LUMVO-938446 format. One record per residue (C-alpha): residue number from 1; y negated, z, x. Coordinates in steps of 0.25 Angstrom, whole numbers. Layout:
<rec NUM,<Y,Z,X>>
...
//
This chain:
<rec 1,<28,4,-25>>
<rec 2,<23,10,-12>>
<rec 3,<14,4,-1>>
<rec 4,<22,2,11>>
<rec 5,<11,7,20>>
<rec 6,<4,19,14>>
<rec 7,<14,22,3>>
<rec 8,<5,21,-9>>
<rec 9,<13,21,-21>>
<rec 10,<12,23,-36>>
<rec 11,<3,34,-42>>
<rec 12,<3,40,-55>>
<rec 13,<-8,44,-64>>
<rec 14,<-14,43,-78>>
<rec 15,<-22,32,-86>>
<rec 16,<-33,39,-93>>
<rec 17,<-39,33,-105>>
<rec 18,<-54,36,-110>>
<rec 19,<-48,46,-119>>
<rec 20,<-42,53,-107>>
<rec 21,<-27,50,-112>>
<rec 22,<-18,49,-99>>
<rec 23,<-6,40,-98>>
<rec 24,<2,39,-85>>
<rec 25,<0,27,-76>>
<rec 26,<4,22,-62>>
<rec 27,<-5,18,-51>>
<rec 28,<2,8,-43>>
<rec 29,<-2,4,-28>>
<rec 30,<-7,-10,-26>>
<rec 31,<4,-15,-17>>
<rec 32,<5,-29,-11>>
<rec 33,<16,-35,-3>>
<rec 34,<12,-38,12>>
<rec 35,<19,-43,25>>
<rec 36,<17,-32,36>>
<rec 37,<23,-31,50>>
<rec 38,<32,-19,50>>
<rec 39,<39,-15,63>>
<rec 40,<37,-30,68>>
<rec 41,<43,-36,55>>
<rec 42,<35,-42,44>>
<rec 43,<38,-35,31>>
<rec 44,<34,-36,17>>
<rec 45,<28,-22,12>>
<rec 46,<20,-18,0>>
<rec 47,<6,-13,4>>
<rec 48,<-5,-7,-5>>
<rec 49,<-18,-15,-4>>
<rec 50,<-25,-4,4>>
<rec 51,<-14,-5,15>>
<rec 52,<-14,-20,14>>
<rec 53,<-29,-21,16>>
<rec 54,<-28,-11,28>>
<rec 55,<-17,-20,34>>
<rec 56,<-26,-33,32>>
<rec 57,<-38,-26,38>>
<rec 58,<-30,-21,50>>
<rec 59,<-24,-35,53>>
<rec 60,<-38,-41,52>>
<rec 61,<-43,-31,62>>
<rec 62,<-33,-35,72>>
<rec 63,<-24,-22,70>>
<rec 64,<-10,-21,64>>
<rec 65,<-6,-13,52>>
<rec 66,<-3,1,57>>
<rec 67,<4,9,46>>
<rec 68,<0,24,46>>
<rec 69,<9,29,35>>
<rec 70,<20,24,25>>
<rec 71,<34,20,26>>
<rec 72,<32,6,33>>
<rec 73,<29,5,47>>
<rec 74,<21,-6,54>>
<rec 75,<22,-10,69>>
<rec 76,<10,-12,78>>
//
């Protein structure tokens, strides 16, 4: 469960009750499937909502999705 662009993944923490009792919990990233052009090929990748919003903003602005970090590379 990692974003293909930024690498955002699962984080660990505590649920804290009103009485300050702490129990372990997971914070999962909000991932959504998306079809993105990668090296000239349309691929299905899982992107977090922040990367998905940035992708949509850049496509509306006439730019293409240029990846700055993470394991998946995109073409210009």
